[in-house]
C-alpha positions in Angstrom: 90.6 122.7 57.0 87.9 121.3 59.2 88.4 121.1 63.0 88.3 117.3 63.0 91.0 117.3 60.3 93.2 119.7 62.2 92.9 117.6 65.4 93.8 114.4 63.5 96.8 116.1 62.1 97.9 117.4 65.5 97.6 113.9 66.9 99.7 112.4 64.1 102.4 115.1 64.5 102.6 114.5 68.2 103.1 110.8 67.6 105.7 111.5 64.9 107.6 114.5 66.3 106.9 114.4 70.0 105.8 118.0 70.1 103.6 120.7 68.5 104.9 124.2 68.1 101.8 126.3 67.6 103.3 129.1 65.4 105.2 126.6 63.2 102.1 124.5 62.6 99.9 127.6 62.0 102.4 128.9 59.4 102.6 125.5 57.7 98.8 125.3 57.4 98.3 129.0 56.6 96.0 129.4 59.7 96.1 131.9 62.5 98.1 130.9 65.6 95.0 131.5 67.7 93.2 128.7 65.8 95.9 126.2 66.6 96.1 127.3 70.2 92.4 126.9 70.6 92.6 123.4 69.2 95.4 122.6 71.6 93.4 124.0 74.6 90.4 121.9 73.7 92.4 118.7 73.1 94.2 119.3 76.4 90.8 119.7 78.2 89.8 116.3 76.7 93.0 114.7 78.0 94.5 114.1 74.5 97.7 116.1 75.0 99.7 118.3 77.5 99.7 122.0 76.9 103.0 123.8 77.3 104.2 127.3 76.5 104.1 127.7 72.8 102.6 124.4 71.9 102.0 120.9 73.2 103.6 117.6 74.2 102.2 114.0 74.2 100.3 113.1 77.3 102.2 110.5 79.3 99.8 108.5 81.5 100.6 108.4 85.2 102.6 105.4 86.2 101.2 102.9 88.6 102.7 102.8 92.1 106.0 101.0 92.8 104.3 97.8 94.0 102.1 97.6 90.9 105.0 98.3 88.5 106.9 95.3 89.8 104.4 93.0 88.1 104.6 94.8 84.7 106.7 93.1 82.0 108.5 91.0 84.7 110.2 88.6 82.3 111.4 91.4 80.0 112.8 93.3 82.9 114.6 90.2 84.3 116.3 89.8 80.9 117.4 93.4 80.8 118.6 93.1 84.4 120.7 90.0 83.6 122.3 91.7 80.6 123.1 94.8 82.6 124.6 92.7 85.4 126.9 90.9 82.9 128.4 94.3 82.0 129.6 95.0 85.5 133.2 94.1 86.4 134.7 93.2 89.8 136.2 96.2 91.5 134.0 98.8 89.8 131.8 101.4 91.6 128.3 101.4 90.1 125.2 103.5 90.8 121.9 101.8 90.6 119.0 104.2 90.1 115.6 103.4 91.5 113.0 101.5 89.6 111.8 97.9 89.0 114.2 97.3 86.0 117.2 98.3 88.1 116.0 96.1 90.9 116.5 93.2 88.5 120.1 94.3 88.0 120.7 94.0 91.7 119.0 90.5 91.8 121.1 89.3 88.9 124.5 90.3 90.4 126.6 87.3 91.4 126.7 87.3 95.2 130.5 86.8 95.3 131.4 89.7 93.1 133.3 92.3 95.0 132.4 95.8 93.9 130.8 99.0 95.3 127.1 99.7 94.6 125.8 103.1 95.3 122.1 103.7 95.3 119.5 106.2 96.7 116.9 103.4 96.7 116.4 101.5 100.0 114.5 98.8 98.1 117.5 98.2 95.8 119.9 98.3 98.8 117.8 95.6 100.5 118.2 93.4 97.4 122.0 93.3 98.1 121.8 92.2 101.7 123.5 88.9 101.1 126.0 90.0 98.5 129.7 90.6 99.0 129.4 94.0 97.4 129.9 97.1 99.5 126.6 99.1 99.5 126.5 102.9 99.9 122.9 104.1 100.5 122.3 107.8 99.7 119.8 109.3 102.1 117.3 112.2 101.8 113.6 112.8 101.5 111.9 109.6 100.4 109.9 109.9 97.1 107.6 107.0 97.7 106.3 106.7 94.2 109.8 105.5 93.0 111.2 104.6 96.5 114.2 106.8 96.1 115.8 109.6 98.2 115.7 113.1 96.8 116.4 116.7 98.1 119.4 118.6 99.3 120.9 115.8 101.4 120.9 113.4 98.5 122.4 115.9 96.1 125.2 116.8 98.6 126.2 113.1 99.0 126.1 112.4 95.3 128.5 115.3 94.6 131.2 113.4 96.6 131.0 110.1 94.7 132.5 109.1 91.3 131.1 106.0 89.6 132.2 103.9 86.7 128.8 102.9 85.5 125.3 104.4 86.1 122.2 102.5 85.3 119.7 105.4 84.8 116.0 104.9 85.2 113.6 107.2 83.2 110.0 107.1 82.1 110.4 108.4 78.6 112.9 108.5 75.8 112.6 110.7 72.7 115.2 111.5 70.0 114.6 115.3 70.2 113.5 115.7 73.9 116.0 113.2 75.4 115.4 111.1 78.5 112.8 112.4 80.9 110.9 111.5 84.0 107.7 112.6 85.8 109.0 114.2 89.1 110.9 117.5 89.3 113.0 116.5 92.4 113.8 113.0 91.1 115.0 114.5 87.8 117.4 116.8 89.6 118.9 113.8 91.5 119.3 111.9 88.3 121.1 114.8 86.6 123.4 115.1 89.6 124.4 111.4 89.2 124.9 111.8 85.5 127.7 114.3 86.2 129.5 111.8 88.4 129.4 108.8 86.0 131.8 107.7 83.4 129.2 105.6 81.5 125.4 105.8 81.6 123.1 103.1 80.4 119.3 103.0 80.4 117.3 99.7 80.7 114.4 100.6 78.4 111.3 98.7 77.7 109.5 99.5 74.4 106.7 101.8 75.8 109.3 104.3 76.9 110.5 105.1 73.3 108.8 108.0 71.6 107.3 109.3 74.8 108.1 112.6 76.7 107.7 113.2 80.4 107.6 116.6 82.0 111.1 116.8 83.4 114.2 116.4 81.3 117.0 114.3 82.7 119.5 114.1 79.8 120.0 114.6 76.1 120.4 111.4 74.1 124.1 112.5 73.5 124.7 112.4 77.3 124.0 108.6 77.4 126.3 105.7 76.6 123.7 103.3 75.5 120.4 101.5 75.9 119.7 97.9 77.0 116.5 96.9 75.2 114.4 93.7 74.6 115.5 91.8 71.6 112.0 91.8 70.2 111.8 95.6 70.1 110.8 97.0 66.7 113.5 98.5 64.5 111.4 101.6 63.9 111.6 102.5 67.6 115.4 102.3 67.5 115.9 103.9 64.0 116.4 107.5 65.3 119.4 106.3 67.4 121.2 104.1 64.9 123.4 106.8 63.4 124.4 108.2 66.8 127.1 107.3 69.3 124.6 105.4 71.4 125.3 101.7 71.9 122.2 99.5 71.7 122.4 96.2 73.5 119.7 93.7 73.2 118.6 91.1 75.8 
């Protein structure tokens, strides 16, 4: 098999499976593992994939900063935010993760609804200034890319809170690799909140499906459901149709 053919196959497998295991692919193609590893190294050097121990993962492009992300898919995120807000009942305690989609949840909440909103995002807390909701702001080291608190102080505060509903923000969703994000500390905080939540939903725009980010947050089985745009393709949701995941369209 020519080098160009192998590389085309590697790219196709990454898109389909979300990973390449060098030994498995070498055995399948009856090639040496060194040959596959060399292909992966060269493709990684060209920015075509991300090398990991034993194989490779798709390359997830870096996200724009928080201010820039606010302008991306604004109408879609507003729809998702309104749908999520409609799921919240008076008297509940909810946790709003950071991110522009969850900011839309805060904006969509009726101002008179009495509930408790916990967040580690100062930008989301500010959205609730004129609401009747009680707001608990978790502190810690500010991760400016996502405008959320991280670190030991945040983890300690989260451990003392139990929430009915957690709207989780992630950068990637994959049927095999779960929900993931790009920052190590932020992922640790998200995992801590997961342990304290009765139900966990992700507001997910289409580009997040089939992608993998470096730091795992949760298995798909840990989640309660996705809130997705109504125009999302059936093929993106097919891997989740026969699971316990609830898929809500907006």
